[in-house]
N, C-alpha and C positions, 0 to 999 in steps of 0.2 A: 562770265567765268571762262568762256572759250577764248577770249582775247588774252586774258591773263595766263592761261594755260599755254597758249601759243608763244607768248613772250618768254615765259619760263623755259619752254623747250628750246627756243632759239638761243637763250642765254646759256643753257646747259651745253648745247653743241658748240657755242663759241668758246666757252672756257675749256671744253675738252680739247679743242684744236690748240689752244694756247698751252695746255698741259702737255700735249703730245710733242709740241716743239721744245718744251723746256726740260723734259725728263725722258728717260729711255722707255722703249716699248714694254720691257719687262716690268719696270717700276709702275708704269701706267696700268698694266694688267693687274698687278698686285693691289693697287689702289682701288680699281674697279671691283675686284673680288672682296676686298675688305668693306667697301661700301655696301655691297649686297648682304654680307653677314650682319653688318650693323643695322641695316634697314629691316631685315627680317627679325632681329632680336628686339628692336624698338617696337615693331608691329606686334610681336607677341606680348611684350610688357605693357604697352599703352592701351591697345584696343582689344575688345572682346571678340571681334570678328576678324579672324586671321587665317592663315593657311592651315590646312589639316596637317597632322603629323606626317602623313605620307608625302605631302608636298614639301615640307621642310626637310625631310630625309632625302627626297629627290634632289633638292637644291644642294645639299651638302655632298651628295654623291657626285653631282656635276663639278663641284668645287674641288673635291678630292681628285677626280679625273684630270681636271685642269692643272692641278699641282704636279701630277706625274707626267704631264705631256712634255714631250721633247721633239725638237725639230729634227726631221730626217737628215742624216748626213748627206753632204754633197757627193755626187758620183765622181769617180776618178775619170780622167780622159780616156783611159784604156777600156773602160766599160761602156763608153758611148758607142752606139751603132754607127757604122759608116753610112754616109749619105749617098 
């Protein structure tokens, strides 16, 4: 099982690099967050041993925070300190 797990991990990494080259960083992040939500939903539906309600709420809090994240604006040249 360990070998199968390693092969699957390498395959996931390889296809992630291909996806990063094919799509924008924003779209890649959206796909990753969507996969997280789908994985948690399937876990709750299919198996009886899954995350606690607190764990699921923590995940969704992290996803909401990621949704509102914005990159800091670039500094203007006049605001830079002289060397």
